[in-house]
Every structure is written in structure tokens, then in C-alpha cells.
C-alpha positions, 0 to 999 in steps of 0.5 A: 278879132281873130281873122280865122274863119269862124263859121265852122269852129267854136269860138269864145264870147270874147272873139265875137264881141267887137265883130261887125254887124253888116247890112244886106249889102255887106256894109258895117252898121255896128258891132256886137257888144254883148251876148245873152245865153239861156241859163239852162242850155247855154245857147246864145239867144240875143246879141247887143249891137251898137249901131250907128254914131260917129266917134262915140256920139249917137251910137244906139244899142239894139238887142238882136235875136241871135238866130237873125244874124248870119256869119259871113266868113268872107267879110268876117262879120254877121249880116242882118236881113233887110227885114231886120234892118227895117225893124231896127229903123222902126224902133223908137226905144232902141234898147229893150232888155233881153229879159223883157224880150224873153217874156214878151214885154216890149 
């Protein structure tokens, strides 16, 4: 990913993909794999995050609400809150389709 400060400039989706997801302590827990947008507005609403694993084994994918990700320019990654971390830990089925989330069907 480009090391430019991404907090104040527009970026392409490709620059966001692969960006670190950070826990509240700033440690990397995963990476953004894909973004989902509203069709009408083009606004990003969800990010697919690949979390955990080692050498490609045990990685789990989670759909995170975009509004819950906060960019940290110093670490060049997106932080999640402790509440979001707790929710990730509670999800039995890690991957839920963004379309199902939008319609309230978990």
C-alpha cells in the first residue's frame, strides 16, 4: 500500500485493499480484502476483513461496518474498537454476506 497519509485524501479501492486492520493497541489482526458500496450513493458501507491465521491457514473472514473502522495515519491501518473486537470474538459463523446484513438477516 502507498505510504501516503490516507486520512485526508481520496484513495482508490485498490489502495485500501490489503491495508491492516488494527486492534485498539495498534497490533495488526488482519487485512481488508474487499469493500462493499451502496449502489445509489457509492458510499462504502462494509469491509471484508481477513483476520487471524498463519501462513494462510486458519484465516477467517468477517464483514465489518465501514463506520466502525478508524484510519490511524501513524500506523497506516484501520483501528477497530474493543467493542468490535468483542463482537468478532462472539461470532460463530464469521462470514455473513453484506446483503444479508443490509436486510437484517444474520
